[in-house]
N, C-alpha and C positions, 0 to 999 in steps of 0.2 A: 912819804908822809910818815912823820914821826908818832909816835904812841900816843903823847899828848893830844894832838890834833886829832889822830885818829879816835880817840876816846869821846872829845869834845864834839865831832861831827855825829857819832852815834848818839850821845846823850843829846843834842839837838834834833836830829831826825827821828827820833823812836820816841813812842807814848806811852807805850805798853811793856812790862815786864811781869814775868814771872817772881814770886816772893816766897820763900819757904822759911816756916817758922815750924814751932813744935811746942805742945802745952806743958803744963806741968808733970806730966807723967811722959814725957817725951815721945807723944805721939805726932808723926810728921803730918805738915799740910801745906799745899802748895797752892797759891791762886794767881791768878791775872790781876793786875791792877794797873790804871794810869798813872803816871808819874812826871814831875817837873822837875829837872834838875837845874838849881841856882849856880852857876858857875863862879860868880862872885864868892858865895859864901861856902862853895864846895859842899852842897849838900842836896840831898835828893829828897822830895817831899811826895808824899801821894795822901790821895783823899781816903776818909774811911769814917764810919760812923762810930759815935762814943761807946756804944753797947753792941759792936758788932763781936763776931766770934775770933776774927783775927785780932782785933784791941785787946781782948779779954788773953788771949794766947801771949800778943806781945808784953803785957803786963806780967805774966807769969814767967814767960821767958825771951829775954830783949837778943836775942841772938839770931841772926837770919842769916840767908843766901838769897843770892837773886840773880837772873840772867834777864837780860833784854832781849826782846824778840827779835831775832836776826833780822835785818835788813840787808838785800842784795844777796841774800839765801846763805852768807856766811858771817858778816860783821857783827859782833854784838859785845857787849859788857858782861862779865860774870864776876860777882864778887860775895864777899862773907862779911859783915859786921855788925853793931850793934843799933838798935832802933829805940826811939825814945818819942813821946811826945812833943810837938813843936807845941812853942808859944804864941805861933803865929796863926791866924784865921784863914780862911778861904779867901775873906774879902781881902787881906794883907796879900795874897799870893795872885789874886784874878786877873791882875793886868798881865800877869806873865803866863797865864793858863791859856 
């Protein structure tokens, strides 16, 4: 199995990930969130409340790291990236969740 197929399998089978962020004073924070990966857009979505602590942290510092919760005890995806607010609503994504 090649890397792309392995990645897509993990993103399809896994629903939770640990996402790490930090606030404006560089205090780290990790939490578990549910996610949805849209393979056509190559975008990872997850739900959060508008005024939650993580939303505030993301606005203060948009650099994050994440790892999916391992499946089969070993397979997982680990990455770093930039987070931004989606223009899509939950209703827009609901058919895929």
